C-alpha positions in Angstrom: 132.9 83.2 103.1 133.9 85.9 100.7 137.2 85.5 98.9 137.1 89.2 97.8 134.9 92.1 98.5 132.9 92.2 95.3 133.9 90.5 92.1 130.7 91.1 90.2 127.5 92.9 90.8 124.1 93.2 89.1 122.8 96.5 90.2 119.3 95.5 89.1 119.2 92.5 91.5 121.1 93.3 94.7 121.1 96.1 97.1 124.1 97.3 99.1 123.7 99.5 102.1 126.4 101.8 103.5 126.8 102.9 107.1 129.4 104.9 108.9 131.6 103.4 111.7 134.5 104.7 113.7 136.8 103.2 111.0 135.0 104.8 108.1 132.2 103.6 105.7 131.3 100.0 105.5 129.0 98.2 103.1 126.6 95.3 103.7 124.3 93.3 101.4 120.6 93.3 102.0 117.7 91.9 100.0 117.5 89.7 96.9 120.7 89.3 94.8 123.4 87.3 93.2 127.1 87.3 94.3 129.7 85.9 92.0 133.0 84.7 93.6 136.3 85.1 91.8 136.5 81.3 91.2 133.1 81.3 89.4 130.9 80.1 92.2 127.6 82.0 92.8 125.2 82.6 95.6 121.7 83.5 94.4 119.1 84.4 97.0 118.3 86.7 99.9 120.9 88.6 102.0 120.3 89.7 105.6 122.7 91.8 107.6 125.4 91.3 105.1 125.2 87.5 105.1 123.5 84.9 102.9 120.1 84.2 104.4 118.0 82.1 102.1 119.4 80.9 98.8 121.5 78.5 96.7 125.2 78.2 96.1 126.3 77.0 92.6 129.7 75.8 91.4 131.2 77.4 88.3 129.3 74.9 86.1 125.9 75.8 87.6 125.5 72.7 89.8 123.9 73.2 93.2 126.5 72.7 95.9 124.7 73.9 99.0 121.8 76.0 100.3 121.3 78.6 103.0 118.1 78.4 105.1 117.6 81.2 107.7 121.3 81.9 107.6 122.4 78.3 108.1 124.5 76.5 105.5 123.0 73.1 104.4 125.2 70.9 102.2 
């Protein structure tokens, strides 16, 4: 789903967790936050295990395009 690792981040809203693997450190999103894609789309909502869990996806103009409910995408 992500077109790039992280294009913008509001440190007051979202939490990133770091853990060590055999290939080095990796990051995953967890908790409430907003992710802004490089094309202007946004996901606002809850992250779980590094994936959108419950929230809304907006296009670059702020129109709702889809929602995530319990990790499933609903268009």
